[in-house]
DOROKOL-674566 format. One line per 10 residues: their letters; for each residue x, y, z of N, C-alpha, C, O. Coordinates in Angstrom, 2 decimals. Atoms other than C-alpha are relative to their C-alpha. Layout:
# DOROKOL-674566
A) X/Y/Z/X/Y/Z/X/Y/Z/X/Y/Z  ...
***
This chain:
# DOROKOL-674566
XXXXXXXXXX) 0.26/0.29/-1.40/6.91/-0.72/-15.64/-1.19/0.84/0.47/-1.29/2.03/0.16  1.23/-0.64/-0.44/3.61/0.13/-13.98/-0.16/-0.19/1.51/-0.05/-1.31/2.01  0.12/0.05/-1.46/3.06/0.98/-10.31/-1.29/0.67/0.44/-1.63/1.76/-0.01  1.24/-0.51/-0.59/-0.16/1.48/-8.39/0.27/0.34/1.45/0.71/-0.51/2.23  -0.20/-0.45/-1.37/0.06/3.52/-5.20/-1.33/0.25/0.69/-2.25/0.81/0.11  1.23/-0.14/-0.78/-2.57/3.49/-2.47/0.30/0.73/1.30/1.23/0.38/2.02  -0.02/-0.62/-1.32/-3.06/5.87/0.43/-1.17/-0.55/0.79/-2.33/-0.40/0.39  1.03/0.57/-0.85/-4.96/4.10/3.18/-0.48/0.95/1.08/-0.98/0.52/2.11  0.41/-1.00/-0.98/-5.69/7.35/5.00/-1.28/0.70/-0.43/-1.43/1.04/-1.60  1.19/-0.76/0.33/-9.09/9.05/5.17/0.26/1.50/-0.09/-0.65/2.28/-0.38
XXXXXXXXXX) -0.36/-1.42/0.09/-7.22/12.39/5.25/1.00/0.20/-1.14/1.71/-0.73/-1.53  -0.97/-0.34/1.04/-5.20/14.13/2.55/1.18/0.69/0.67/1.39/1.89/0.51  -1.08/-0.58/-0.80/-2.16/14.61/4.77/1.29/-0.78/-0.23/1.75/-0.91/-1.36  -1.32/0.60/0.06/1.04/12.72/5.57/0.12/-1.26/-0.83/1.07/-1.39/-1.60  -0.06/1.25/0.76/0.28/9.30/4.11/-0.13/0.27/-1.49/0.61/-0.29/-2.29  0.19/-0.36/1.41/-0.98/10.79/0.85/1.27/0.65/-0.55/1.68/0.35/-1.67  -1.23/-0.64/0.44/2.13/12.97/0.64/1.09/-1.04/-0.24/1.77/-1.01/-1.27  -1.07/1.00/0.12/4.47/10.00/1.22/-0.21/-0.91/-1.19/0.75/-1.21/-1.92  0.28/0.87/1.16/2.75/7.76/-1.35/0.26/0.76/-1.29/0.86/0.22/-2.22  -0.22/-0.79/1.21/2.78/10.55/-3.93/1.47/0.36/-0.20/1.92/0.47/-1.34
XXXXXXXXXX) -1.45/-0.21/0.09/6.44/11.30/-3.16/0.63/-1.22/-0.67/1.46/-1.09/-1.56  -0.53/1.25/0.57/7.19/7.64/-3.94/-0.36/-0.12/-1.48/0.48/-0.49/-2.30  0.43/0.11/1.39/5.16/7.72/-7.15/0.74/1.00/-0.89/1.10/0.67/-2.02  -0.75/-1.01/0.76/6.89/10.93/-8.31/1.43/-0.47/-0.24/1.97/-0.31/-1.34  -1.36/0.55/0.12/10.30/9.32/-7.64/0.05/-1.01/-1.15/0.96/-0.98/-1.97  0.03/1.04/1.03/9.33/6.39/-9.87/-0.37/0.58/-1.38/0.18/0.17/-2.40  0.39/-0.62/1.25/7.64/8.52/-12.51/1.19/0.71/-0.65/1.34/0.70/-1.87  -1.21/-0.66/0.52/10.89/10.50/-12.85/0.97/-1.00/-0.62/1.85/-0.60/-1.38  -0.83/1.05/0.58/12.54/7.17/-13.74/-0.69/-0.68/-1.18/-0.20/-1.70/-1.69  0.68/0.54/1.17/10.05/6.49/-16.52/-1.08/-1.03/0.31/-1.61/-1.65/-0.61
XXXXXXXXXX) 1.03/0.97/-0.39/7.62/4.30/-14.55/-1.38/0.65/-0.17/-1.57/1.81/0.19  1.38/-0.47/0.09/3.91/4.66/-15.35/-0.66/-0.22/1.36/-0.59/-1.32/1.91  0.56/0.11/-1.34/2.04/5.36/-12.11/-1.49/0.36/0.01/-1.97/1.14/-0.81  1.40/-0.34/-0.29/-1.54/5.48/-10.85/-0.14/0.09/1.51/0.61/-0.56/2.26  0.18/-0.26/-1.43/-2.82/6.63/-7.46/-1.45/-0.17/0.39/-2.37/0.17/-0.36  1.34/0.16/-0.56/-5.81/5.77/-5.30/0.07/0.36/1.48/0.99/-0.05/2.18  0.12/-0.30/-1.43/-6.84/7.18/-1.94/-1.34/-0.52/0.50/-2.34/-0.44/-0.21  1.27/0.43/-0.59/-9.47/5.70/0.36/-0.84/1.20/0.42/-2.03/1.06/0.71  0.69/-1.21/-0.44/-10.38/9.28/1.26/-1.23/0.27/-0.86/-1.15/0.39/-2.08  1.25/-0.33/0.69/-14.00/9.96/0.38/-0.57/-1.12/-0.84/-1.55/-0.91/-1.56
XXXXXXXXXX) 0.48/1.11/0.83/-14.46/6.54/-1.23/-1.01/-0.86/0.76/-1.00/-0.94/1.98  0.95/0.95/-0.57/-17.29/4.10/-0.67/0.59/-1.39/-0.17/0.68/-1.91/-1.29  -0.55/1.35/0.01/-15.75/0.76/0.25/-0.70/-0.79/1.11/-0.43/-0.60/2.30  0.76/0.79/-0.97/-18.10/-1.69/1.92/0.87/-1.07/0.65/1.85/-1.52/0.07  -0.69/1.08/-0.69/-16.92/-4.23/4.46/-0.19/-1.32/-0.74/-1.25/-1.56/-1.33  0.19/1.38/0.42/-16.28/-7.78/3.34/-0.94/-0.66/0.99/-0.74/-0.55/2.20  0.96/0.67/-0.88/-19.20/-9.78/4.71/0.17/-1.52/-0.05/-0.66/-2.26/0.48  -0.35/1.42/0.11/-17.63/-13.16/3.93/-1.20/-0.84/-0.45/-1.48/-1.90/0.11  1.17/0.70/0.53/-20.68/-14.20/1.93/0.39/-1.10/-0.99/-0.43/-1.93/-1.36  -0.55/0.96/0.97/-18.46/-16.24/-0.44/-0.56/0.13/-1.40/-0.40/-0.77/-2.22
XXXXXXXXXX) 0.44/-0.27/1.37/-20.12/-14.72/-3.51/1.19/-0.08/-0.95/1.09/-0.67/-2.02  -1.18/-0.04/0.88/-16.63/-14.15/-4.94/0.57/-1.40/-0.26/1.08/-1.67/-1.34  -0.50/1.36/0.15/-15.65/-17.79/-4.37/-0.95/-0.83/-0.88/-0.51/-1.56/-1.77  0.99/0.80/0.74/-18.87/-19.28/-5.73/-0.18/0.46/-1.44/-0.25/-0.37/-2.35  0.31/-0.54/1.33/-19.43/-16.98/-8.71/1.24/0.26/-0.85/1.16/0.21/-2.08  -1.25/-0.32/0.72/-15.82/-16.13/-9.65/-0.16/1.17/-0.97/0.42/1.19/-2.05  0.22/-1.18/0.84/-17.00/-12.81/-11.03/0.09/1.29/0.80/-0.61/2.26/0.51  -0.19/-1.21/-0.81/-15.87/-10.31/-8.42/-0.79/-0.03/1.28/-1.22/-1.09/1.74  0.64/-0.14/-1.30/-17.50/-9.03/-5.28/-1.48/0.30/-0.14/-1.92/0.88/-1.13  1.44/-0.30/-0.01/-21.18/-8.83/-4.41/-0.23/1.51/0.13/-1.23/2.03/-0.37
XXXXXXXXXX) 0.10/-1.46/-0.13/-20.58/-5.17/-3.49/0.51/0.65/-1.28/1.55/0.26/-1.81  -0.44/-0.79/1.15/-20.33/-2.75/-6.41/0.24/1.42/0.51/-0.69/2.20/0.69  -0.35/-1.28/-0.60/-18.48/0.26/-5.06/1.35/0.45/-0.54/1.76/0.01/-1.61  -1.26/-0.56/0.49/-15.18/2.12/-5.38/1.15/-1.00/-0.05/2.23/-0.66/-0.52  -1.03/1.03/0.11/-13.22/-1.12/-5.08/0.21/-0.43/-1.45/1.26/-0.99/-1.77  -0.17/0.36/1.41/-13.79/-1.66/-8.81/1.26/0.64/-0.58/1.98/0.00/-1.35  -1.21/-0.68/0.45/-11.05/0.91/-9.47/1.25/-0.68/0.56/2.26/-0.81/-0.14  -1.13/0.68/-0.63/-8.74/-0.88/-7.04/0.28/-1.33/-0.70/1.43/-1.64/-0.99  -0.18/1.28/0.68/-9.31/-4.27/-8.68/0.70/0.17/-1.35/1.66/-0.54/-1.66  -0.58/-0.24/1.33/-8.51/-2.91/-12.14/1.47/0.39/0.10/2.30/-0.08/-0.68
XXXXXXXXXX) -1.38/-0.47/-0.12/-5.35/-1.21/-10.96/0.94/-1.05/0.59/2.12/-1.07/0.25  -0.83/1.10/-0.48/-4.07/-4.23/-9.03/0.34/-0.94/-1.14/1.47/-1.43/-1.22  -0.28/0.85/1.16/-4.41/-6.27/-12.22/0.99/0.67/-0.95/1.87/0.02/-1.50  -0.82/-0.77/0.94/-2.75/-3.53/-14.30/1.46/0.10/0.44/2.36/0.05/-0.40  -1.32/-0.36/-0.52/0.27/-2.93/-12.07/0.99/-1.16/0.04/0.61/-2.32/0.21  -1.10/0.93/-0.25/3.64/-4.66/-11.93/0.44/0.09/1.46/0.95/-0.88/2.04  -0.39/-0.24/-1.38/4.27/-3.16/-8.50/-1.05/0.78/0.73/-1.79/1.58/0.14  1.01/-0.64/-0.86/2.14/-1.96/-5.61/0.71/0.70/1.15/1.62/0.14/1.77  -0.47/-0.71/-1.18/2.91/0.68/-3.00/-1.23/0.31/0.86/-2.17/0.97/0.41  1.11/-0.26/-0.92/0.59/0.76/0.00/0.53/0.80/1.18/1.49/0.42/1.84
XXXXXXXXXX) -0.33/-0.83/-1.16/0.78/3.52/2.59/-1.16/0.03/0.97/-2.32/0.04/0.56  1.05/-0.05/-1.02/-1.10/3.63/5.87/0.39/0.93/1.13/1.57/1.02/1.49  -0.26/-0.63/-1.29/-1.42/5.89/8.84/-0.06/-1.10/1.06/-0.69/-2.13/0.85  0.03/0.98/-1.08/-0.86/4.03/12.10/-1.19/0.33/0.90/-1.24/1.40/1.52  1.18/-0.15/-0.85/-4.19/3.59/13.91/0.04/-1.10/1.05/0.03/-2.29/0.71  0.00/0.97/-1.10/-4.11/1.90/17.31/1.04/-1.09/-0.21/0.79/-2.27/0.06  -1.11/0.94/0.16/-0.79/0.27/16.46/-0.07/-0.89/-1.22/0.62/-1.91/-1.28  0.12/0.84/1.20/-1.80/-1.10/13.05/-0.45/0.86/-1.18/-0.41/2.09/-1.11  0.48/-0.72/1.17/-3.16/-0.17/9.61/-1.33/0.68/0.32/-2.01/0.32/1.29  1.30/-0.66/-0.17/-6.16/2.14/9.28/-1.12/-1.00/-0.29/-0.92/-1.98/-1.01
XXXXXXXXXX) 1.16/0.85/0.27/-9.60/0.54/9.29/-0.37/0.00/-1.47/-0.75/-1.03/-2.02  0.34/-0.10/1.41/-10.18/1.80/5.77/0.91/-0.88/-0.85/0.46/-1.54/-1.78  -0.92/0.85/0.77/-7.05/0.07/4.49/-0.27/-1.47/0.26/-0.22/-2.28/-0.66  0.29/1.41/-0.31/-7.91/-3.16/6.30/-1.19/-0.49/-0.81/-1.17/-1.61/-1.32  1.16/0.38/0.80/-11.29/-3.20/4.57/0.40/-0.19/-1.46/-0.02/-1.16/-2.10  -0.47/0.12/1.38/-9.61/-2.60/1.19/0.75/-1.31/-0.21/0.51/-2.02/-1.19  -0.77/1.25/0.13/-7.19/-5.49/1.77/-0.92/-1.22/0.09/-0.77/-2.17/-0.67  0.95/1.11/-0.11/-10.02/-7.78/2.89/-0.78/-0.19/-1.29/-1.00/-1.32/-1.73  0.82/0.06/1.21/-12.03/-6.95/-0.21/0.77/-0.49/-1.22/0.16/-0.91/-2.21  -0.79/0.51/1.12/-9.15/-7.91/-2.51/-0.11/-1.52/-0.15/0.35/-2.09/-1.13
XXXXXXXXXX) 0.28/1.44/0.10/-10.15/-11.50/-1.77/-0.80/-0.30/-1.27/-0.62/-1.34/-1.90  0.84/0.21/1.18/-12.68/-11.10/-4.59/0.82/-0.04/-1.28/0.51/-0.81/-2.20  -0.88/0.00/1.17/-9.94/-10.33/-7.11/0.74/-1.33/-0.12/0.83/-1.91/-1.20  -0.77/1.25/-0.01/-7.90/-13.37/-6.10/-0.92/-1.21/-0.17/-0.50/-2.22/-0.73  0.95/1.11/0.17/-11.00/-15.60/-5.98/-0.28/-0.23/-1.48/-0.47/-1.37/-1.91  0.25/0.12/1.44/-11.57/-14.88/-9.67/1.20/-0.59/-0.72/1.04/-1.36/-1.67  -1.24/0.50/0.61/-7.93/-15.60/-10.55/1.05/-0.13/1.10/1.70/0.86/1.43  -0.90/0.17/-1.13/-5.78/-17.08/-7.75/1.45/0.42/-0.25/2.19/0.64/0.71  -1.39/-0.37/0.31/-2.52/-16.16/-9.54/0.14/1.44/-0.49/1.20/1.84/-0.96  0.00/-1.35/0.56/-3.45/-12.59/-10.49/1.08/0.91/0.61/1.57/1.81/-0.08
XXXXXXXXXX) -1.00/-0.85/-0.65/-1.01/-11.04/-7.98/1.38/-0.66/0.10/2.33/-0.05/0.59  -1.24/0.75/-0.14/1.72/-13.68/-8.21/1.19/0.76/-0.61/1.15/1.19/-1.76  -1.28/-0.62/0.38/5.23/-12.17/-8.40/-0.05/1.50/-0.26/0.92/2.07/-0.76  0.00/-1.46/0.03/4.06/-8.57/-8.37/0.84/0.48/1.19/0.87/-0.18/2.23  -0.87/-0.52/-1.06/6.44/-6.44/-6.28/-0.83/0.93/0.89/-1.60/1.76/0.40  0.75/-0.84/-0.93/5.01/-4.83/-3.15/0.89/0.66/1.04/1.75/0.01/1.63  -0.68/-0.70/-1.08/6.36/-2.20/-0.80/-1.04/0.77/0.80/-2.18/0.95/0.36  0.96/-0.71/-0.83/4.77/-0.27/2.01/0.68/1.07/0.84/1.90/1.08/1.01  -0.47/-1.06/-0.89/5.10/2.74/4.26/-1.07/0.26/1.04/-2.26/0.05/0.81  0.91/-0.30/-1.10/3.58/3.77/7.56/0.34/1.36/0.59/1.51/1.71/0.74
XXXXXXXXXX) -0.15/-1.33/-0.58/3.03/7.21/9.06/-0.70/0.02/1.35/-1.88/-0.29/1.45  0.57/-0.05/-1.34/2.51/7.65/12.78/0.27/1.32/0.69/1.25/2.00/0.39  -0.18/-1.21/-0.78/2.09/10.54/15.17/1.13/-0.12/1.00/1.69/0.88/1.44  -1.13/0.28/-0.87/4.70/8.91/17.40/1.11/-0.64/-0.82/0.84/-1.22/-1.88  -1.11/0.66/0.71/8.15/7.70/16.33/-0.17/-1.52/0.04/0.10/-2.20/-0.95  0.18/1.45/-0.15/7.37/4.20/17.64/-1.41/-0.26/0.53/-1.62/-0.35/1.74  1.38/0.16/-0.45/3.64/3.67/17.71/-0.75/-1.11/-0.71/-1.98/-1.12/-0.71  0.65/1.09/0.71/2.97/0.53/15.69/0.37/-0.07/-1.46/-0.23/-0.84/-2.22  -0.42/0.00/1.40/4.74/1.24/12.42/0.33/-1.41/-0.51/-0.15/-1.83/-1.56  -0.43/1.32/0.47/6.32/-2.20/12.20/-1.15/-0.99/-0.09/-1.19/-1.82/-1.00
XXXXXXXXXX) 1.16/0.89/0.06/3.07/-3.99/12.98/-0.84/0.33/-1.23/-1.33/-0.56/-1.92  0.76/-0.41/1.19/1.30/-1.96/10.29/0.69/-0.49/-1.27/0.04/-1.00/-2.18  -0.74/0.48/1.17/4.06/-2.78/7.78/-0.12/-1.51/-0.14/-0.28/-2.02/-1.24  0.12/1.47/0.05/3.92/-6.46/8.71/-1.39/-0.43/-0.47/-1.52/-1.43/-1.17  1.35/0.31/0.46/0.16/-6.47/8.15/-0.07/0.07/-1.52/-0.67/-0.79/-2.17  0.00/-0.14/1.46/0.70/-5.22/4.60/0.89/-1.07/-0.64/0.51/-1.66/-1.65  -0.87/1.07/0.52/3.62/-7.62/4.04/-0.71/-1.35/0.05/-0.57/-2.16/-0.87  0.76/1.25/-0.08/1.40/-10.47/5.23/-0.98/-0.11/-1.16/-1.13/-1.17/-1.76  0.91/0.00/1.16/-1.16/-9.48/2.60/0.77/-0.37/-1.27/0.31/-1.19/-2.06  -0.81/0.30/1.18/1.59/-9.55/-0.04/0.38/-1.48/-0.05/0.25/-2.13/-1.09
XXXXXXXXXX) -0.43/1.40/-0.04/2.86/-12.96/1.07/-1.15/-0.96/-0.25/-1.01/-1.93/-0.99  1.16/0.87/0.17/-0.59/-14.54/1.27/-0.40/-0.08/-1.47/-0.87/-1.12/-1.93  0.43/-0.07/1.39/-1.23/-13.45/-2.32/1.14/-0.20/-0.99/1.03/0.18/-2.16  -1.14/0.40/0.83/2.16/-14.66/-3.67/0.74/1.16/-0.65/1.38/1.01/-1.70  -0.76/-1.15/0.47/3.55/-11.18/-4.17/1.40/-0.04/0.62/1.68/-0.87/1.49  -1.36/-0.07/-0.51/7.18/-10.27/-3.49/0.13/1.29/0.80/0.24/2.37/0.22  -0.12/-1.21/-0.81/7.43/-7.87/-0.54/1.45/0.46/0.08/2.36/-0.36/0.16  -1.34/-0.55/-0.11/10.42/-5.55/-0.38/0.08/1.01/1.14/-0.92/1.59/1.56  -0.28/-1.02/-1.01/11.99/-3.33/2.23/1.22/0.77/-0.45/1.75/0.54/-1.54  -1.22/-0.75/0.29/14.87/-0.92/2.32/1.24/-0.69/0.54/2.34/-0.16/0.41
XXXXXXXXXX) -1.13/0.76/-0.52/17.07/-3.54/3.97/0.39/0.39/1.42/-0.24/1.23/2.05  -0.49/-0.21/-1.36/18.98/-3.58/7.20/0.46/1.44/0.22/0.76/2.18/-0.71  -0.54/-1.29/-0.43/20.02/-0.50/9.10/-0.84/1.19/-0.47/-0.36/2.07/-1.17  0.80/-1.20/0.21/17.14/1.88/8.83/-1.34/-0.15/-0.67/-2.23/0.66/-0.45  1.28/0.18/0.69/14.35/0.53/6.65/-0.33/-1.49/-0.07/-0.66/-2.02/-1.13  0.08/1.45/-0.06/14.05/-3.07/7.79/-1.25/-0.60/-0.64/-1.16/-1.63/-1.31  1.25/0.52/0.56/10.41/-3.56/6.78/-0.60/0.93/-1.05/-1.57/0.58/-1.71  0.53/-1.00/0.92/9.85/-0.46/4.67/0.19/1.38/0.58/0.97/1.57/1.51  -0.15/-1.40/-0.41/9.48/3.26/5.11/-0.89/0.32/1.19/-2.05/-0.10/1.25  0.76/-0.42/-1.18/8.38/4.74/8.42/0.19/1.50/0.22/1.30/2.02/0.13
XXXXXXXXXX) -0.03/-1.44/-0.23/7.50/8.34/9.17/-0.56/0.35/1.37/-1.48/-0.29/1.87  0.47/-0.58/-1.24/7.05/10.30/12.36/-0.54/1.38/-0.35/0.23/2.31/-0.60  0.62/-1.26/0.40/4.59/13.08/11.60/-0.09/1.01/1.15/-0.35/2.19/0.92  0.15/-0.85/-1.19/4.56/14.46/15.16/-1.39/0.61/0.05/-1.58/1.70/0.60  1.39/-0.47/0.09/0.82/14.84/14.54/-0.12/1.34/-0.72/-0.99/2.14/-0.41  0.04/-1.23/0.79/1.56/17.63/12.06/-0.38/-0.28/-1.45/-0.15/0.55/-2.33  0.48/0.33/1.33/0.14/15.84/9.01/1.09/0.05/-1.06/2.20/-0.42/-0.85  -0.93/-0.07/1.13/1.81/16.54/5.69/1.29/0.72/0.38/2.38/0.26/0.04  -1.19/-0.75/-0.39/4.19/19.12/7.17/0.95/-0.86/0.84/2.16/-0.80/0.67  -0.82/0.87/-0.83/5.39/16.60/9.74/0.76/-1.04/-0.81/1.92/-1.31/-0.54
XXXXXXXXXX) -0.63/1.00/0.86/6.12/13.99/7.07/1.07/0.64/-0.88/2.17/0.11/-1.03  -0.98/-0.73/0.83/7.83/16.50/4.78/1.27/0.34/0.76/2.36/0.35/0.19  -1.15/-0.40/-0.82/10.10/17.51/7.65/0.71/-1.16/0.69/1.70/-0.94/1.39  -0.63/1.17/-0.63/10.95/13.97/8.79/1.08/-0.54/-0.93/0.83/-1.45/-1.73  -1.09/0.40/0.89/14.32/13.58/7.07/0.36/-1.47/0.17/0.70/-2.14/-0.81  -0.28/1.43/-0.23/14.88/10.17/8.68/-1.05/-0.85/-0.71/-0.71/-1.88/-1.31  1.06/0.72/0.71/11.51/9.02/7.33/0.20/0.01/-1.50/0.02/-1.01/-2.17  -0.26/-0.10/1.44/12.33/10.29/3.85/1.18/-0.89/-0.41/1.19/-1.46/-1.50  -1.14/0.88/0.27/15.63/8.42/4.05/-0.45/-1.46/-0.09/-0.01/-2.19/-0.98  0.50/1.38/0.06/13.79/5.16/4.81/-0.82/-0.23/-1.27/-0.79/-1.32/-1.85
XXXXXXXXXX) 0.79/0.13/1.22/11.46/5.83/1.89/0.91/-0.13/-1.21/0.67/-0.98/-2.07  -0.91/0.08/1.15/14.30/6.44/-0.55/0.73/-1.34/-0.04/0.92/-1.90/-1.12  -0.65/1.33/-0.03/16.08/3.25/0.60/-0.95/-1.08/-0.51/-0.56/-1.95/-1.29  0.98/1.00/0.41/12.92/1.24/0.13/-0.33/0.13/-1.48/-0.44/-0.87/-2.19  0.28/-0.23/1.42/12.16/2.82/-3.24/1.13/-0.49/-0.89/0.89/-1.03/-1.97  -1.15/0.45/0.79/15.66/2.05/-4.48/-0.09/-1.51/-0.23/0.09/-1.98/-1.36  0.12/1.46/0.12/15.19/-1.67/-3.79/-1.22/-0.39/-0.83/-1.16/-1.29/-1.67  1.24/0.26/0.75/11.62/-1.64/-5.12/0.24/0.18/-1.49/-0.17/-0.66/-2.30  -0.28/-0.29/1.41/12.79/-0.07/-8.39/0.95/-1.05/-0.60/0.75/-1.47/-1.74  -0.92/1.04/0.49/15.67/-2.57/-8.72/-0.77/-1.27/-0.35/-0.53/-1.88/-1.40
XXXXX) 0.77/1.23/0.25/13.23/-5.48/-8.47/-0.98/0.18/-1.15/-1.20/-0.75/-1.93  0.89/-0.25/1.14/10.77/-3.87/-10.88/0.75/-0.16/-1.32/0.23/-0.74/-2.27  -0.79/0.08/1.24/13.52/-3.61/-13.49/0.36/-1.44/-0.33/0.49/-1.78/-1.51  -0.36/1.41/0.23/14.39/-7.32/-13.04/-1.21/-0.82/-0.41/-1.06/-1.92/-0.95  1.24/0.75/0.24/10.76/-8.39/-13.46/-0.19/-0.34/-1.47/-1.18/-0.97/-1.84
***
């Protein structure tokens, strides 16, 4: 089993901690993991030039997305984490998701039936977490992936953290958030094993 984890935060704080916590949990169960952070990476905006559709050889931009493309193809499961920015995913993560169009344009079934989970970290307890998670789930659904959550009663759409604007320390101390992550990881791992 192979899992690719992405931190959609430009900072090395709460989102990075949560994604790496998830990857460590899976690695301890024998899963091979890889990690990518948007922090410090060059990821150009999708300009909807249709190069990827016409040429079927990737994106016109040659930047740090090449690593993302390779790892999306490699993985059986994907974990995407985002900080909550203005009630949704970070701009950096949105650009990354938009740019994955080039991968799917080359092979429309490349992501089919891969398992996807997500997590969101916000400075407020209720500041757009669910909208951010739904944005990531929509990406999974559009690309024929299987989105998972932690189920009813606490992790309906995935893991949510309240950092109280304390970055990594806030996430580490959010026991309720860690509970939602463990619930979501449990289901994610169950589906990976069935794959």
